[in-house]
C-alpha positions in Angstrom: 39.1 100.2 4.3 40.6 98.9 7.5 39.0 98.0 10.8 41.0 100.8 12.4 39.4 103.2 9.9 35.9 101.8 10.6 36.5 102.3 14.4 37.4 105.8 13.7 34.2 106.5 11.7 32.3 104.8 14.7 33.9 107.3 17.1 32.8 110.1 14.7 29.3 108.8 14.5 29.6 108.2 10.8 28.7 104.3 10.5 25.1 105.0 9.5 26.6 105.1 5.9 28.2 101.7 6.0 25.5 99.6 4.7 25.9 97.5 1.5 23.6 95.7 -0.8 24.8 92.7 -3.0 22.2 92.4 -5.7 24.3 91.3 -8.7 25.1 87.6 -7.4 25.5 85.3 -10.3 23.5 82.1 -9.8 26.6 79.9 -10.7 25.1 76.6 -9.4 27.3 73.5 -10.2 24.9 70.5 -11.2 27.4 68.0 -10.4 27.9 69.0 -6.8 24.2 69.1 -6.3 23.4 65.8 -8.1 26.3 64.3 -5.6 24.3 65.4 -2.7 21.3 63.1 -3.9 23.4 59.9 -3.5 22.4 56.9 -5.7 19.5 57.7 -7.8 18.1 56.9 -11.3 19.1 58.6 -14.7 15.3 59.8 -14.9 15.8 61.7 -11.4 19.2 62.9 -12.5 17.9 64.3 -15.8 14.9 65.8 -14.1 17.5 67.6 -11.6 19.7 68.9 -14.2 16.8 70.5 -16.1 15.5 72.0 -13.0 19.0 73.5 -12.4 19.1 75.0 -15.8 15.6 76.4 -15.3 16.6 77.9 -12.0 19.8 79.6 -13.4 17.5 81.7 -15.6 15.3 82.8 -12.6 17.5 83.0 -9.6 18.5 86.3 -8.1 20.1 85.6 -4.8 20.9 88.7 -2.8 22.6 89.8 0.4 23.0 93.1 2.5 24.8 93.9 5.5 25.8 96.9 7.7 28.7 97.5 10.0 27.6 97.8 13.8 29.4 99.1 16.8 29.3 96.6 19.6 28.5 97.5 23.3 28.4 94.8 26.0 25.9 95.7 28.9 26.7 92.8 31.0 27.4 89.0 30.6 24.2 88.2 28.7 23.3 91.5 27.0 24.9 93.1 24.0 24.0 96.1 22.1 24.7 96.4 18.3 24.1 100.0 17.7 20.7 100.6 19.2 19.4 97.1 19.0 19.6 95.0 22.3 20.4 91.1 22.0 20.2 88.8 24.9 22.5 85.9 24.5 25.4 84.9 26.6 27.1 83.2 23.6 26.8 86.1 21.4 28.3 88.2 24.1 31.0 85.9 24.7 32.0 85.8 21.0 31.8 89.6 20.7 33.6 90.3 23.9 36.9 91.4 22.1 35.2 93.2 19.3 34.3 96.9 18.9 32.8 96.3 15.5 30.7 93.5 13.7 28.5 93.0 10.6 25.1 92.3 10.7 23.5 90.8 7.6 20.7 89.2 5.9 20.9 87.0 2.6 18.3 85.3 0.6 17.7 82.7 -2.2 15.4 85.5 -3.8 11.7 85.8 -4.2 12.1 84.9 -7.9 13.5 81.5 -7.0 11.0 80.9 -4.2 8.2 81.7 -6.7 9.6 79.4 -9.3 9.8 76.5 -6.8 6.1 77.0 -5.6 4.8 76.2 -9.0 6.4 72.9 -8.9 4.9 69.8 -7.5 6.1 66.1 -6.4 9.6 65.2 -7.0 10.2 68.6 -8.7 9.4 70.6 -5.8 11.4 68.2 -3.5 14.7 68.5 -5.7 14.0 72.4 -6.0 15.0 72.7 -2.5 18.5 71.7 -3.0 18.7 74.4 -5.7 17.2 77.1 -3.4 19.5 76.2 -0.6 22.5 76.4 -3.0 21.5 79.8 -4.0 21.2 81.0 -0.4 24.7 79.7 0.2 26.0 81.5 -2.9 24.7 84.7 -1.5 26.3 84.1 2.0 29.6 83.2 0.4 29.6 86.3 -1.7 28.9 88.4 1.4 31.6 86.8 3.3 34.1 87.3 0.7 33.0 90.9 0.0 33.4 91.9 3.6 36.9 90.2 3.9 38.2 91.9 0.8 36.7 95.2 1.6 38.0 95.5 5.1 41.1 93.5 4.9 39.8 90.6 7.2 41.6 87.1 7.1 38.6 85.0 8.7 35.0 85.5 9.7 32.7 83.6 11.9 29.0 84.0 12.3 26.2 83.4 14.8 22.6 83.3 13.6 19.5 83.8 15.8 17.3 80.5 16.0 20.4 78.2 15.1 21.1 77.4 18.8 19.3 77.3 22.1 21.8 79.8 23.2 20.5 82.4 20.8 16.9 81.9 20.2 14.8 82.5 17.1 13.0 85.4 18.9 16.0 87.4 18.6 15.1 88.0 14.9 13.0 90.9 16.1 15.9 93.0 17.1 17.8 91.7 14.4 15.4 93.1 11.8 15.2 96.3 13.6 19.0 96.7 13.4 18.9 95.6 9.8 16.2 97.9 8.8 15.5 98.8 6.1 17.9 96.2 4.1 15.7 93.2 4.5 12.8 95.0 2.8 15.2 96.3 0.1 16.3 92.7 -0.9 12.7 91.2 -0.5 13.0 89.4 2.9 10.2 89.6 5.5 9.9 88.4 9.1 6.8 86.3 9.8 4.9 86.5 13.1 6.5 83.1 14.2 10.0 84.6 13.6 10.6 82.4 10.5 11.4 84.5 7.3 9.9 84.6 3.8 11.2 83.4 1.3 12.1 80.4 3.2 15.5 80.1 2.3 16.8 83.4 4.0 19.2 83.9 6.8 20.3 86.6 9.0 23.4 86.7 11.5 26.2 88.4 12.8 29.7 88.1 11.2 32.8 88.9 13.2 36.4 88.5 12.7 38.1 85.5 14.4 41.3 83.8 14.8 39.7 80.3 15.5 36.7 79.6 13.5 33.4 79.4 15.0 30.7 77.2 14.1 27.1 76.8 15.4 27.5 73.2 14.9 30.0 73.0 17.7 27.0 73.4 20.2 24.2 71.8 18.1 23.4 68.1 18.9 21.5 67.4 15.7 22.8 64.2 14.3 23.0 62.9 11.6 23.3 66.5 9.8 24.4 66.8 6.1 25.4 70.5 6.9 27.5 69.7 9.8 30.8 71.5 9.5 32.6 70.5 12.7 32.2 68.1 15.7 29.7 68.7 18.3 31.4 69.8 21.7 28.2 69.5 23.9 26.0 72.2 25.3 27.6 75.6 25.6 28.3 76.7 29.1 30.0 79.8 30.4 
């Protein structure tokens, strides 16, 4: 289905049916890639990490879900996605040329989180890398599914809480927008606006010609997850 067809569905009030759940994601975690992230380490640590990866592969069930949303800009700082109101000038700016966007939730899965909770010491510390990799697998599968399903070349995303320009408190309208998808895939919003399981994410995906990264406006350094150079604080 093309974006033009989605736009027509939006005009006809038929977008409610455009929600998708991806719950058959294979936990194909590459041990060599993960071990390389540890840097220099002993053979004992590598062996422990490898055994943990093998255990996790039998347990992990990463999941993701998304819905297609209609974008309505109220002013320069307020944007409605369907009936949920978001307050972020940067989000508003990024969606200024879009009629539709994709709201999503992704998770490592409660199974992997529960497995890691039973570990201690070095095992629990190493398990974090495995859990993060599972979350990224879910996000990657989600991204690929949306692009292939709707004929899109490139997607960018914004995530509430990733930047001062879109605060973590915006998780409340995000969960209202996504309801009931988070519950279906086992993600809960805590009172402090963090999520459970810990390795979970929400965000807005949108088609873009020039890739947008949260990193562009995040001053955190050093950061092993940085994807592009810091451009300074966002101003508009």
